[in-house]
N, C-alpha and C positions, 0 to 999 in steps of 0.2 A: 504494500500500500504506500503510495506517495501522496504527499500533501505540500501545500504552500507553492504559490504560483508567482513567477516573475514574468511580466509582460514587457517585451522590448518594442518600443515605438509608441507614438502618441497621435497617430493619424486617424482617419475614419474607420479603418478596419480594427485598429487597436481599441477604439471607443466601443465598438460592438463587442469585442472580446471582453473588455472590462465589465460591461453590463451583464453579459451572460455568465462570466465567472462570479460576479457578485450575486446573481440569482441562484448560484449553486455553491456558495461559499461554505455551506454546511458539509459539502463533500470535498471541496478543494482547499479549505483552510485559509491561512493568511494570504492576502493579495498585495502585490507590489507592481508598480509600473515605472519604467525608466526610459528616458530619451535624452538627447543633448540639452533640451530646453525643459527645465523643471516646471515652468509655468504651464506648458502644454500638458504635462502629466497631471498637474493639479487640476487643470480644467476638466480633464477626463473624469477624475475622481469626483469633482464637483457635480458633473452631469449624472454620475451614478447616485450621488447623495440626493440630488434634486428629484430623481425618480424613485427614491427610497428602494433601490434595487437590491440591497443586501438582504439575503434571506434570513440570516441570523446575525446578531451583532458580531463584529470582527474587525480585524485590521485591514486597511487599504492605504498604502503609503506610496508617496511619489519620490523618485530619485533622479538625479542627473548622472548620465554616463555617456561616454563616447563608445558606441557599440563597435567601432572599428578597432578598438583597443581590447584585445582578447583578455589581457591581464586585468584590466579594469572591470570587465564583465564578470570574470571569475571571482574577483574580490567582492563584487556586489552579490553574486550568488551565495557566497559564503556568509556575507553579512546578513542577508535576508533569510537564510535557511531555506531558500527555494529548492524544491526537488523537481519541479517542472518549469521549464522555460519556454514561453510561447513567443517566437520571434516574428513580430509583425512590423519590423523596421524595413528599411530599404533592402532590396535584393543584394546590394553591395556588401551587407554586413553578415550574410549567412555564415561564411566560413569562420569569421572571428568569434561569433556567438557559439557556433558548433564546437570550436576548439575549447572555448571556456566550459562548455558542458562536459566535454570529454575529460577535461582537467579536474572538474569538481564532482563528476558523477551524476549531475542533474540530467533529467530527461529533456530532450530537445524536440520542438515541433516548429515547422515553418509552413508557409502557404505558397511559396514560389521558389523557383530555382535560383541559384547564385548567379550573379553577373559580375564580371570584371569591368569597372568603369571605363577602361581603356579599350575594350573590345566589344564588337557588335556581332551577334549571330555567329557563334563559334561552330565548329564541326560537330555534327551529331554522332552519338546521342549526347545531349548536353550534360546530363548528370555525370557522365564519365569524366568530364573535364574538371570537376571539383568535388561534389559531394561523395560520389562513390569511391573516390580515393581514400576516404576516411572510414570505409566499412570495417577494415581490419582493426583500426584504432577503437572504434565503437565496440566491436565484439570483444576485444581484449579488456576494455574497461567495463564491460557489461552495461554500456550506456544505451538506452532506448533513444533512437533518433528517427522521428517520423517525418518524411519529406513530402512537401506539397500537400498539406492537409487543409487546403482551402476548398473552394468549390471546383474550379477548373484551373489547376490540378486539384485533385482530392476526391470530392464526391463523385465526379465522373469516372475516376479510377475505380471506386467501389462499385459503381453501376456496372462497369465492364466485368469486374470479377464476379459480381452476382449473376450476370447474364451467363458467364462461362460455367458457373457452378450449378445453376438451377434451371436455366431456360434453353440451353443449346448443347447439343452433342459436339458440334463443330461451329466455330465462328469464322466467317470469311472476311468480314469487314465491319469496322466501327466508324461511324461518322459522329463526332462530338460537335454539337451545335449550340452556340451561345448567342441568344438574342436578348437585347435590352430594348424593349418597346416602350420605354418610359421617356419622359421629357422633363428637363430641368429648367427650361425657360431662358437659358443663357444663349447668346449668339453663338458662342463656341466654348467648350470646356471638355476636359477629360474626366472620366469617372474615378480614376485613381492617379497616383503620382505621374504628372505629365512626362517627366524624364524617362521613367520606366515604360510608360505607355508608348511613347514614340519610338524608343529604342527597339521595342518588340517588333516593329513593323518596317524599319528602315533597311534591314538586310534581306537575306534570302528567306523564303518561306519553305520550310522543310516539312514534308509529309512522308508517311511510310506506306508505300504502295507496291504490291507484288513482292513483298519481302525485301525491299531495298529503299534507300532514301532517294526522294525525288525533290528537286529544287524548282521553285517558281518565284516570281516577283509578287510583291504585295498588290492586291486588287487585280491580278492577272486572271484568276479563275473565280467566277461567281456562280451562285446557284440559288434559286428560290425554293424555300421550304415552307410547307404548310403545317403549322405547329398548333398544339392545343392552346387555347386562350388568346394568344397573340396573333394567330392567323398566318397569312402568307407573308413571308419576310425574306429579303435578299441577304445572303451571307456570303462571305469570301473565304477562300482557302487561306489559312493562316498558320504560321508556325507557332507551336505552343508546347509548354512544359510536358504535359501528360503523354504526348506522343513519344517522347524520348525515354520514358520508362515502360509504358505499356507495350511498345514494340519489342522490348527486350524480355519482358517478364511473361506476357500472355501468349507470345508467339502467334499473334493474329497476322495474316498476310497483309492486310491494308487497314491503316488507321489514319484518319484525317480529322483536322480541326477546322471548324467553320465559325466565323464571327460576323455578326451583323453590324453594318455601318451605314449611316445615312449619307446622302449626297453631299451635305455640307462638310461633314468630317473628311470625306475623301478629297474634296476640293481644297480644303485648307491644308490637309496633310501634304497633298501633292505640291502645292505652291511652296510651303515651308521647306520641303525636301529639295525641290529643284533650286531654291535660292541658297541652299546650304545651311539653313537655319536649324536643321535637326542634327547637325554634326556635333560629335562629342570632342572634336579636336579644337584646341584653343586658336583664336585668331586675334590680331591686334587691330584696334581702332586707329583712326587717323590721329587721335590724341595720344597714342602709345599705350593705351590700356589693353591688357590681355583679358579676353573674355571667352567663355565657351558658349557658342551660339545656342545649344540646346538648353543650357541653364538660364540663358536670358529669356528664351521663349517660356520656360517654366515659370519664371518670375512674373511674367506678364499675364499669365492665365489664372483663372479663379482657383482657389484652393478647393480640391475635390470635396472636402468636408463641408464647404460652404454651400454646396448644391442641395443638401438634404432637405431643408425646409420647403422648397418649392417643387420637389421631385414628385411627379405623378406617373401612373402607369405600372407595368409589370415586366418582369424578366421571365424568360423560359430557357432553361439550360438542361440538356440531356444527351443521352447516347442513343443513336439509331443503330441497332445491331442486326446484322443479317448473317444467316448461316443455315444450319440444318438441325432438326430435332426429330427423332424417331423416323429417320429416313426421308423426311419431307422438308422442303424449304421453309424457313421460319424467319420472321421479322418482328422486332420488338423495339419500342421507344420507351426508354426509362428516363424520367425527367422530374423537374421541380419547377413550380411557378412561384415567384416571390413578388410582393407588392411594395413599391417604394414608400408609399404613405404609411403603410402598416409598420414598416421598419423604422421610420422616423418617429412615429407615435410611441413605439416601444423603447428604442435605444438612442434616438436622436441622430441616426445616420441613414443614408440612402440605401436602396436595395442591393446595389453592387457590393458595398462594404458589408452589408448584412450577410449575403450569401458567401462571402469570402471569410468572414470572421467566425460565424457560428460553428463551422466544421472544426476549426482549431480547438474550440472549447469542448466539442464532442470528443476529440482525440485526447484532450487533457483529462476528461472524466474517465475515459477508458484506460488511460495510463494509471490514474489514481486508484481505480478498483482492480487493476491487474490484468484486465482483458487484453489490453494492447501494450502492456509493459514487456516488450520483447527482449530487452537486453541487447539489442543489436540495431543496425540501421535498416529501415524498411521504407519502401514506397507504399502508398496506401493500398494498392491492389495486392500486396503481399500479405495483408492482414485480413482477418475474418470480416466480411462486409456487413453482415446482419446486425451485430451489436452497434456498429457505427451508424447504420441507416435508422435503426430503432431509436438511438439516442438523438439523432438529428430530428426525427419526427417529434420527439418530446421537447426539443429546443425550438421548434418553429419552422423547420424545413422538411416538409412532408414529401415523400417520393410517390410518384404515380407511374402506372404502366399503361401503354397503349399498344394493342396488337389486333389481330383479327377478331378476338373475342370482345373487343371494346376498350373503354378507358376506365381505369379503376385505381384505387389506392393500393399501395404495396402493404400487405399485411404480414407482419413478422411475429 
């Protein structure tokens, strides 16, 4: 049994995690939140207190830490007595936080793959470039490290594993579809960190097709999908974290990721990219100032957390799985629908942050009760999916199934 949680990061996803941890602090113990800016951490705690979210009286404390400093993170883990670390910081800090957990023995959970600030779209499979190199160290230290426990990656990985376990004898292809049919009312904004958001789409788009890696350019391949609740939506073939683990663990011949984008996003992205404003390489202004264009763009855009009060509409994210069952062709869509306004009412964040944050708390609860305390590094699809999906349902992210028999909730 593990208790006491340290949350790294103080953005929109961290706020969701803070609220959900508070709602379950009887099972998780003392809570701590840390980022470079102490005031942001305290603001998250204030939002928890304003909602009276703590299930039982308990500690929730703010700390300042540079998450790029592994030693400082390790010191904070020891100081707080945290046995579970939920890394909701920038993808640039994954390895330093993971190293701190290996050093201290704390369990580690993140929601996205590590990125090197100086590199864009590295060679696949991406996990092999950083996280998987620490597998042996985690196993030797007996440290549980759960990678990509957000929604995508994360829940969609569990959907794929569930399909393989219970609904198919053979899976031929998986299309992961992520549609945000909501509106935030701004002329232009990104739903999470603009720097990470844009970096995700400026390089090659890698998919796994026919048992090999296939490269395309962003917005090169599009397709319309007819989905529950949100209806017909255009989505584009996109590179994404979960393809890079699922392709290696489930051995499915073809796995693709599709994300929905509106025309305005595509237009703005294309102009910024063509002007060089999405570059991570420093340039000098006429005045001799050195700036990173991508960071300047980020500074000019709205903070994703600020979108929450005005966000309306719903998201639909799921796995369309095709293969064979009992000698016959089979097709199943496993999915979740989330509501932006409902998320704001509950935790003060928009639906994108909600769907990313709640799964990390579900993972923490399963580590706390021992169900997922593997003592080794695991991607989500390497762990039992049913306890995870059952916990998600209890936390507010219900799973549904759509196939030839109709549309229904997943009953576990």
